[in-house]
C-alpha positions in Angstrom: 0.0 0.0 0.0 2.8 2.4 0.9 4.5 1.6 -2.4 1.3 2.5 -4.4 1.0 5.8 -2.6 4.6 6.6 -3.2 4.2 5.9 -6.9 1.1 8.1 -7.1 2.8 11.0 -5.3 5.9 10.7 -7.5 3.7 10.7 -10.6 1.9 13.8 -9.5 5.1 15.6 -8.7 6.5 14.6 -12.1 3.4 15.9 -13.9 3.5 19.1 -11.9 7.2 19.6 -12.7 6.5 18.9 -16.4 3.7 21.5 -16.4 5.9 24.1 -14.8 8.7 23.6 -17.3 6.2 23.8 -20.2 4.7 27.1 -18.9 8.1 28.6 -18.4 9.1 27.5 -21.9 6.0 29.2 -23.4 6.5 32.3 -21.3 10.1 32.5 -22.6 9.0 32.1 -26.2 6.5 34.9 -25.7 9.1 37.2 -24.3 11.5 36.5 -27.2 8.7 37.3 -29.7 8.1 40.7 -28.0 11.8 41.4 -27.9 12.0 40.6 -31.6 9.0 42.9 -32.4 10.6 45.8 -30.5 13.9 45.3 -32.2 12.2 45.3 -35.6 10.4 48.5 -34.7 13.6 50.1 -33.6 15.2 49.2 -36.9 12.3 50.7 -38.8 12.3 53.8 -36.6 16.0 54.3 -37.3 15.2 54.4 -41.0 11.8 56.2 -41.0 9.0 57.5 -38.9 7.0 54.3 -39.2 8.5 52.8 -36.0 6.0 54.1 -33.6 3.1 53.1 -35.8 4.6 49.6 -36.1 4.7 49.3 -32.3 1.1 50.5 -32.0 0.1 48.0 -34.7 1.8 45.2 -32.8 0.0 46.2 -29.6 3.1 47.2 -27.6 
């Protein structure tokens, strides 16, 4: 009985850890996308006056 409870607890912990890693990965991907969008807007802004409009269009 103790062995079954231990296996259940370890399985739950493993699933929780997997979920946390996935959420952090998705969060990191989202941050990188925002950084890339800002960088593109800065490049556009350096060449023209469209940079701010690009940021507004991107919702930033």
